Phi, psi and omega in degrees: 000145178233159183247028181276070177220175186301325181273347183067032184246163172269123181263120178297329181294341177296340180299326181299311180297322179295321180294316179299318180298332179264012179061034176270135181295138181247132176237153181249139173235155181261126176288147179294332180209142180304330181295338182290342182239017177283147175275163177232085182263350178225164177298325179295316178295322178297319179296321178296319178294321178296319179296321177297315181296318179295324176296322177297316178295322179297319178298319179296320178299312182295329178291338180261008172113002178270147175251127178250130179298325178207110185294346179269357182234060174214141176236125178245110185245052182165222180244118178245118179247124183239147174275201181274148175058036173279141177239129179236119180279186190285156171063038177260143180238131179240125181236149178069214181260114182235134177238128176243121180284179180303140173063022174285139177243126178247119180284177183292151172064036178261151180232115185237127187230126172043056185223158177240125183237115186281179189299147172066020173279151175239120177253109184279171192302149172062033178259147179240124182232122182223127176060037184243158177232121182244127172283182187293153169064028174277153176237126185234133172089192005286164178057045175254155177228116176255116183264171184306141180090003176280126178232119182247131176278180185302134171076014180287144176244124173242115189267199187290138179057042173248136176239134177235150176206132182046051182240128176251112188243129187281173186304138173062013176281157186226131169232092199270333188211134158051052185226157171239122180237105182229145181050055188229148173239112184242133181283198182268156177055038176262137175248118179255116185288166183301140175080014180281137182233131166269113182275087193262357188228128180257014182099344179231309186239157175260144181229159188258143172250130179239124180237120184280176185302150169059034177266146176245119179253116182292164183298151177056042176264137173252122180255104186273104183284153002281136181207147179236132179247125185284173181297138174067014179285159177230135178243125181292148181302143177079010184277148169248108187263119180244352180232164181294153177237130182282168179306133172076358183280153169260127178244128176231120183225083181204162180291147178289139181291137173238132176253118184257106187286331184269008183287142179237130180292138176298145181243144176287146177293141180298143179284148177288000000 
């Protein structure tokens, strides 16, 4: 093939003339759809072909039991395998290898990458899931981010504005609001209060936080790893935990409240 033409391109159709010149037999086949043989000489044409291909993938999904809120507003950039009665809302993007079990519900504007989501999970709107494994009946989001290495057992709840990374979370545990859980091993029936942070990085190395079954972590708790929290322990809200806590203990690590009655609030100078 040569590119001595006005566009300076290689034309695949030149192969026909070359074959005829070499006495090679030529056969004609019919494309299933005209879009299958369209060229892409501009970004606009490329986008049209991509939309056609995505529509084809959407039809295959619906034929295998998935329901799409709008078949024109889904992007599959890899392999998406769905079970029965899966529902996918609008503007969702799937990348890499993604598996959705039976009765999984995906809310609008979700981005799921290389993850496995078991049956009856609900992924609420605007959630990002990458490199994660979810057992059945988990609830995620809205606005949650599960990063690589996240493994959730049955019935786990990850709520709004929660980020997890390399976190193994046991059955029926809850991290409901505004938290970061990284490099952590959490048991079953654990409640992690709003604003809880696992302080896993000292600027050089990462360290692990271990929380045993049936622990209650109060809101705005900082867990400075490496640290271990025993079974049935309770941590008071606002605590900074730097040492291990034994089974059943209550840990409170915060400054004592002082009320200053003679204090006067600063006042702004009057305007001219």
